[in-house]
N, C-alpha and C positions, 0 to 999 in steps of 0.2 A: 625414553619410556622406559627403557630397559634399567636406568642407572634409577629413577624412582622406585620402581620394583625392589631394585636391590635395598635403597635407603629404606622402604617401609620395612621390607624383611628385617633389616637390622634394627629398627625401631620397637619391632614388637619382639626380637630375640633380647634385646635389653632389657625390655620391662619383665619378660618372663626370667630372664637371669636376675635379674633384682629381687624379683621376689621370692625366689626360691633360697638368694642369698642371705635375706633378711629370717627366712622362718629356719634355715639351718646354723643362724648365729643366735637365732632367740632360744632354740631348742637346746643347745648347750649349757647357754646361760643360766636359763631357768631349771634348767637341772642342778646346776652348779649351789644354787639359790637353795634348793628344796632337800638338797642331798644331807646336809645337817641334821634337818627335822627328824630323818628315820634313819640315823646313823651311818650315812654314806653308804650303803649296801648296794650290791650291784643290782638288785631288783627294784629299787627306786628308777634306777635309768630304764629297766624295762619296763614300768608302770608310763613313764614319764614317754616313753615310744608310744604305747598304747592310743595314750591320750593324741600325741600326735599325728598318728596314723588315723586315729578317729576324727579329729577335727578335720584333714586332709579328706577321709571318707564324706563329710557333712559338707564339705566346700566341693566336689566335685558332685554330690546331688544337687546343691544350689545351683550349681552350674549349670547341671545337665536341665533342671528347671528352667531356668532363667533363659537357656540358650532357645528353648520351645517358645520364648516370646517373642513378639516384635521386635528388630534392632532398636527403636525408640525407647522401648521400655527398658530393653537390656544397657541402653547406654545411659540410662537415668538411675537404675536401681541399682547397679554394683558401684559404681561409684558412693552413692550414698550412705551406702551399708559403709565402705570404707572410711567414708566422714564421720559415723558412728563409730566404729572401732577406734578411730583417733581422738575422740571425746572420752572413752573409758580407760585412755592412757590416765597417769602412770601405771604400770603391774606392781602392784604390792603382795607377796607371799607370805602372809604372817606367820609365824611359827605356832603349831597346836598347844594350847593349854594344859595338856595332859596326853600320854601314850593313847593313840587312838587306837581302838578294840580291831578296826580294819585297815592299815593304812593305807591300802592299794585304794581303797574307794574313798578315803579322806584326802590321798594326793591328787586325784582324779577329779574329784569336787573342787579343791582348792584350783586348781590349773584351770578348769573350765571356769570359774568366776571370775577368774582374775585376766585369763588370757586368750579365752573363748571366742570374742568376736576377732581380736586380730587375726588369729591362728584361721581362722573361717576366710576372711578377706584372701591371705596370703594362699590358702588352700583352692580358692576360686580360681585364682591368678592364670594358672599354666593352661587349664582347659578352657577356658573362657577368652583369653588371648587368641587360642588357636582358633577358636570357633569364630572370633572375630577376624582373623586372618583369612579363614578358608572365604568369608563372605565378599572379601575385597576382589573387584574386578580384576582378572589377570595374575591373581595370587596362586603360589604354587601347592604343591602337599605341606600342611602346617607342621606333620611329625617333626620336623626339624628343629622346631621351639621347644618341643621336648629336651630334647639334647641340651639345648641351649637352659633349660630350665636345671636338668640334671646336674651341667656343669656349674650352675651356681650353688647349687647344694654341695656340690663337691668341695668349692674353693673354700664354701663358708664353715663348713665341717671339719676343715683341715687347718683354717686359718686360725680357729678359734682358740685351740689348747696350744700352738705354736706360736702365734704372732698376736693376738687379740688378748687372751687372758695374760700373757706375763708383763704388758706393758700399759693395760689398762685397768684401773679399779673396776669393781661391778659396777657401782653407782653410775660414773662416767661411761661404762658401756650401754647402758640402760638409755640414760641421755641421747647417747651418738644414735642409737638403735631407734627412738621416739622420733630423732628429726630424719634418717633415711626412710621411717615409714611414713614421715608428713609428706615427705618426697613423692614417694610411690602412689600416696593417695591424691596428691596433686596430679601427676601424670595419669591417675584414672578418671580423673575430672576433665584433664585434657582430652584424653581419649573418648569419653563421653559426649563431650561438646563435639567432638569432629565427628564422631558418627553419627551422630542427631544432627549435623547441620549437612552431613552427606547423604541424604536417603537413598542415593545409587547404592552407596555402600551399605548402609544401615539396612537396606529391605531388600537387597539383592536375593533372590531365592538361590537354594543350595542347587548348583549345577547338575544336571542330569547324569553328569560323569561321577557326582559324587555321590548319589543314592545308589541305595541297594536295597534290596528284601529286609522286612526287620528281622531282625537276629534271631535265633531260636532259643529255647532254653538251654539246651544241651552247648550251645555258642557262649550263651551267658556264662554258664558253668566252668566251661573250660577257661574262658579266660579268667575267671576268679581262682581257679584252680594254678594256673600257671602264673598269678601273683602273688596267690597264697605261700609255694612251695618257698620261693626265695626269699621271702620275707620271715616265713615259721625258720628257714636257716639262720638268716640273721641274727635272730634271737638265741638260738640253739646255739649255734658257733660263739657269739658274743660270751654266753653264760657259762659256756663248756670252757674257753680259753682263760677266762677270768678269773676260775673259778678251780678249776679241776684241773688245769694243765697248770697255765703261767699267772700267777696273780699278778702282773704288770702293771701298773696306774696307766693309764690312756691308752691302752690295749683294745679298748673296746672302739676308736675309731676306724681300727684299721677294717674290721668286717663291714662298718657303716660306708666307709670310705670304698670298698672293693664292691658294696652292691651298687651304689651311685654310678660306679666306674659302667657296670655292665649294661646299667640303662642307658648312659651315655653311647656306648658301643654299640647296643643292639638299636637303638631309636636315630643314632646319629648317623649309621650306615646305612647305603640304599638297597642293602641287600646281598645277603652272602648265599656263594653259590652251593648248590647239592653237595657237592664233594667236599667244601669248607664245612657243612653242617655234620656231614657224616663221621670227619675228623674229630669234631668237637665233641660229638654223642661219643664216640669213641676213646678220647680221651677222658669223658668223664666215668667210663665204666672203668678205665684202669685207675684213675684216682680214687673211685671208690674203694675199688680192692685194698687199696693202700689206705685208705682213712678207715677201713673196714679194721685192718691188723693193727693199727694203732690204736684204736679205741678199743676193741676186743683186750688189749693184751691191759690196757691202763697205762701203759708206759708215760713216763714223764721226762726222759730224758732220751736221746739228746734233745735238749728244748727247742733250741730254734726249727731243726728239723721237723720236729712233730707242729711245730706251730706251722709252719710251711705246706705240711701234709694237710693241715685242717682247712686252711685259709686254700689251697689250692682247689681244693676239692669243692669249698664252698663256692670260691670264685666263677671257676668252669660250670657247675651245676646250673648256679643263677645265671650266666650268661646264656648257655643254653635255652633255659624256660624261655626267659625274657625276648632271646632272639625267635624264638617259636611263638610266641606272644606277639612279635611284630611282623610275624608271616602271616597270623592270624588275624591281624586287624582290619579294621570296618573301611568303608568309604567314609570322606568325613563328615558326611551326614548322622551318623552315629557315635561321632568323635567323643562327646562327654558321657555317654553310655559305656561306651569301651573304658574310658579313665574311671567312672563309677565302679564298673566291674574291677579294677585293678585294685583301687583303694579298701572297696570292701575286701577282699583278697588279704592286703595289709592288714585292716580290723581282725577278721578273723584269728589270725597268727596272732596278732596282740593279745587276743582275749584269750586264746589257748595258754599262750605262753606265761603271761603277766595274772592269770586268776584263775585258770582251771586247773593248770598242770600241778600249780603249789599245795591246789587245796585238795586233789585226787589221788597224784601220783606220788610216790614216795622217795622217787630219782628221778632225775632226769633224761627220763626214757623219749620223751617229745623230740630230743636231739636225734637219735639215728633215726626215728621215725621220720623224720624230716629229709633225712639223708635220702632215705628208701623211697618217699613220695615224690622228689625232686628228681632221682633216679628214674624212677618209673615214667615222669611226664616229658623226661627231655627227648626221647626217641619217638615214633611212629605210633599209632596205636594199634599196630599188627597183631592181630589174632595169636594167642601163645597155643602151641599145639599139646596135644595130649602126651608126644614123647616128651616136649620139654618139661612137663610138670613131674614125669617121671625121672627125666633127669636131677630136677631141683630136690625131689623127693629124695633122689639118693645121696645129694650133697648134706640134705638137712640130716638122714642117718647118720651120713660118715664126720658128719662134724659132733654129733652127739656121742658116737661110739669114738671118736678121736681124743675127744675130751676128758669123758671118764677114763678112757684107758691111761692116757698121759699122766692125768691126776693120780692116780692109783700106783704107776706102774715106773715112771720118771721122777728122777730127782733133782737133773739137769733144767734149770730154766731156759735155757737153750733148747733144748730137746723138747720141753713141754711145749712150745710157741711154736716149733716146726710142725711137730705132729698134731697138736690140738687145735692148734688156729691155723698155721702155714698150709698145710695140705687142703683141709676143705675149702680155704679162699682160692686156692690155685684151680682146684677141680670146680667149684662154682664158676670161675670165670672161663676156664676153657669149655665148660657144658652149656655155658650162657650163649644163645645167639642175639638178643636183643638186650637195649637198656632194661624193658620192664622184666624180663626173665630173671636178668641179673641181680635186679632189686629183691625179687622172691628168694632168691636163692642167699644172698647176703643178708636176709632178714631171718633166716633159719637158721644161719652160721651164728648169728648174734645171740639168736634165742638159746644156744646150745648151751651146756654146763661148761664153762672155762678153769683149764687147766690153769691157767696162769695165776688164778685168782688165790690158789694154794701158796703161792708165794708171800701172800702180802697180808698175811695172816687173817684170823677171822672177824667176821662185822657180827658184832653182837647188839649194837643198837643203831638205829635212825631214824630221824625225824627231821622232816621238811615243813618247811614254811613259808611266809615270806620273804624273811630273811636268808634262805638256801636251806641246804641238806646240811646238816648237821650228823657224825658217824662216830660211833665207837668200834676201835677196833681191839682184838684182840692179839697180841705180837704171837710169830709162830714158835715161840720156848712157852707160850700159855702163861708168862711171868706179868707183862705190863696190858694194862689199858690206858689207849691214847682217844683224846678226842681230835677230830679232824671238819674242818669247814674246807671242801675241795682237798685241796694236798697241802693246805695251811695248818700245822700242829696249833691247837690252842691247849695243851698240857697233857701229862700223861702220869701215870700212879703204878707203883710196882705191887700188885693185889694180894701176891701171895708169896711175901716174904712176911719176915720178922717184924721189920720195922714199916708198914705199909704208908705213914704218914711223914716219910722224907721226901720234900719237895724236890720235883726233879726238872727235868728240861731247862728253860730260862731261869728257873728262880731257885736253884742249889745253893745250901748254905755256905759253899766255898766260891760261889761268885758275888757279882756285884749287888745282887739281892740279896745275898745272907748278911754282905756287909753294910746295907740300909740298916737291917733289922736289928743287926748287934749292934750297932752304933746309938740306935734309939732305944734301945731296952738294955743300954747298959747299967742304969739305975732301976730303981724299984719301983716307978712311978708307971702307971697303968697308962697304955697307949689307945687312941680315938684313931682310927685308920679309915679313909673312905678310898674304895678301889673302884676304877674305872674299867670295866671289862670280868667279866667272871671266869669264863673259861671253865675249867676244871674245877674250880675254887682253889688252886692249891696255895695260895698265900694265906690262905686259911689255915694253913700248919704254923705259921709264925705267930699265930695267936695264943697269948700266955692267959692263964687264969686273970679273971679282971680285965682283960683288955676287950677292945669293939671293935669288929671289923664292919664295916657297910659297903657292901658290893651296888655299885649300881649296871647292869646288863638291859639292852635293849631286845633282847632275843628271847622271849619266853621258852621256848624248846630248851636252849642252853642252861637254864637255873633247872628246868625237869631233869635234864640228863646228870646236872652235878648233883642233884640230891638223890640222886636214883642209888641206894648203897649196893647195889649190885654190880654197880659200874665205877663209881669213885665214892670214896669215905673222907676227902680232907674236910667237909664243910661237917660231914656229921660226928665225925669225931676230932673236930677241933675243941681245945680246951679254953677258949676265950668265948665271948658273943658273936654269933655272926649273923647278920641279916643282909637280906636283899633287896635291893628297890627296882622295880622295871620301869623301864623310860629310857628316852635318850638321855645321856649324864648331864650334859651340859643344861637342860632345863629341868631335871630332877633335882641336880645337885644346888640351883638355885634357891630352894625351897628350904634348905638345911640353914639352921642357925649360923650365924658370921661367928667367926672364931671357936670353930667346935672342932677342929681337927687336928692333930699333930703330924699326920703324913698323909699326904694326898698322892696315891698312886695311879698313874694311866697308864694303862696296859689294853690300847685298842689299835694299835698300829703294823701288826703283823702280817697282813694280807693286804691284797692291792685295793682294798675298799676303805681308804683314808680317811677318817674322820675328821676333815680338815679344820670344822668348826671348833675344834679341841686344841687347837695347835695355833689359837691368835692371840693377836694382845688382850682383844676384850676377853676371851675365855680366861686367860691368865689373871685378870683383875679379879674376874671373879672366883679363882681358886684363890689367891691371896687372900681375901674377901675372909673366906673358909676357913684359913689357915689361924690357928693359934699363936702366940708368939713365941717364936725359935721352933716354929713350924716346917715342915719340908717338903718338897713338892718333886716326887720320885718319876720317871717315866722309861717304860719299858719301850727301848725303838728299835729293836731287831728286826730287820727285815732285808730281803732278799735283795731288791730293787730302789730304794731309797735313801738316802742318806739323811737323816731328820736333825741329829744331835745340832750339825749350826743353824736350822732354823729356832730352836730353843735359845742358843747362845744370841742370837738378834733380840729376841724379846729379853732376855737376862740381863741385855747391855742397855737395852731401853731402858728399863725398870730399876737400874740399878743392882741388882742382885748378884749375888754370888753362884758359881756354878760349877759342877766336875762330871766327866764323863767318863763311866769306866766300861770297860770292856772284860767278858768274861772268857776264856779260852781253856775249855778242860782239857787234859789232856786225854790220851788214848782209854786207858779205864776210867776214867770219868764218863766219856761217852760211851763205853760198854753199859755204864750203868743209867743210860738215858740222861745224861747231863749235856747240854746243845749249849754252843757259843751264844753271846748275848750283849747287848749294849743295852746300858744304861745312864740317864742322865738325872741330877741331882740339882736343884735349883733351890736357894734360901733367903731370906733377908739379912741374915751375917755369915760369917766364915765357916765352910764346913771342914774345921780340922778335924773332928771327932772321924768322919767319914774318911779322909785322907789315911789317918794314920792306920786304919784298918790295914791296908795293904797300896802304899805309897808307887808299887809300880804299876797299878790297876788303874788308879784312878787320876786322870790327866786334866789339866785346865780346858775351858769349853771355849770354844771360837764360835765367830759367825760366819755367814754365808758372804758378807759385804755387803748387800742389798738390803732393801727396807725391809722391817720385820712384816711379816704374814698381818693380816687384818681380817675382820670379816668382811670388808670389801674387797681385801685383795690376798690372791696367792698364787703359787706358781710350782704345782709338782713337778713341770718340766725341768727346773735349775736344780732339782734336787736329785732326779735320778742317777742310779749308780750306772756311770757308762765303763 
């Protein structure tokens, strides 16, 4: 009998594991498909996450409703929904015909229409299977199935970027996924037939030991809050790491994997001792102080250490919240309601980060708020005394006075950090007695003026939208304005010198960009150029009278900033004609006339959000159609974490094109004038002697990766990451 019980548990575990693996295989796969339609921005992933959590919540709601029905009804209805979902396949996510006014709402609508029902079935699986298992005679506690479900999610998530994506084209993946989903539906039908045929199992009442009084509103809100905080941390940590700290491709995988790991640990363990719980809460408090120091200073080096600080803090806080969630779990009679509250917390976090915050908040303030909320929830709900409030107020006053004093009186960066940030944080930690009081104290320190910002220059403009936060800084010398998205520079201009129109950063006349325009402009013929990626509009400085430059830019905020003459004047003072077309470049460029450009510049690859769809064989077929005879394609490929030139080499080889790669290495004096190292690739149908003659030592032959070229159906960032 014991063997049969273990076998039954194993079968239910496999079903829970398989459904979760399918969900977390489909999640990044659909994200990969839709990323190109909206410029490859990290906000697309956050919006996809909101959709997944919303469908998970609907699945939990449906499973909660279904669990209240007789067992025979459950055994018929759920497999039937699975069959209906199977009939809606294949998933076909079509590109928008024009740039959507609300990218987030458009994306949510597309995902709901094409993948809503399959996700609903997968979202129902875990809680419903646990409910069915709990009703079987002689079954144990079903929460172990939730750990199996999260293990499936964890494996599916990690397998996609490192195993599945490098080996299988997108169409093949969709085919295999459909087959696996069909097997799952068959398994559900089998479960339904067994349960319906076994009235003892299907109709057995919930054992008395598993029944409890209905949860109160306070209990429901506590469950929701304990799920909301880690989910909010997941969104905030992912966005901060991949934009403000380290724009490394695939870094988004790590927070999500750690998030799932905390679920596996919390729900898979039989319970932790009081001493262990206290140690984890204490570790959360220490980590939060370290996080506050890193966040308050805005430091970006040493990179690995800072990434570790953010991820460790995220992991510990999420684990503490999920462990408290497990401690406060209900009897199995309220199991589906419990999971409904968990999913509702995830949806609320998604709505906040994907929809509300980008529309209402000028910066990523939701991230530190999530840290403080999670820290406050990790400990007990002990009352904070009046004395504690006074101590925290003193910390706030100390932080405010220290920040102002350090900024006005000190010049050393190290002393600014110690006096203005370090001392208030240490005082906060020593005076706080509980995690809740520390959260309040850290919030006061974070709100205080920062002396460290003096070292970063003055922020003179900022705009936030779906595509992230775009900022303009004036450097400490008051000479340069620079545009940043996160910590990636998208151009700079010397605004207070004689020759303000001199192109800087990666576009200097003494570098590869200057060689390209010098070679093409050697004659008197006017040039018509298409430039994908606007930035500050630096390349408009190369436009001569009668030249026509058309920029293709997906982010309206970037155009507004580039056209603001108080910030940048490259476009306003350009000598040729300069136009801007908003929308995804590949979609909008397709509407241009064939054979209409002498030069096509692709400048959209400097950050982590690599628009892979601009680097595929099909994309280059489009580019070549738009070029006039003798035209060139120039790609700016400067990137801290990816070596993309060989990807272009593969496509050039397949199409019989000529290619050169040029490296700009400015000397110390040039770098002082804001000229940056850069990598450019130029390809054309004919030889490029005019370009190689500009500087033979700079321009080298273009080689490939040795792998198959990227297509709309296949790509792998993992293989071109700089190691």
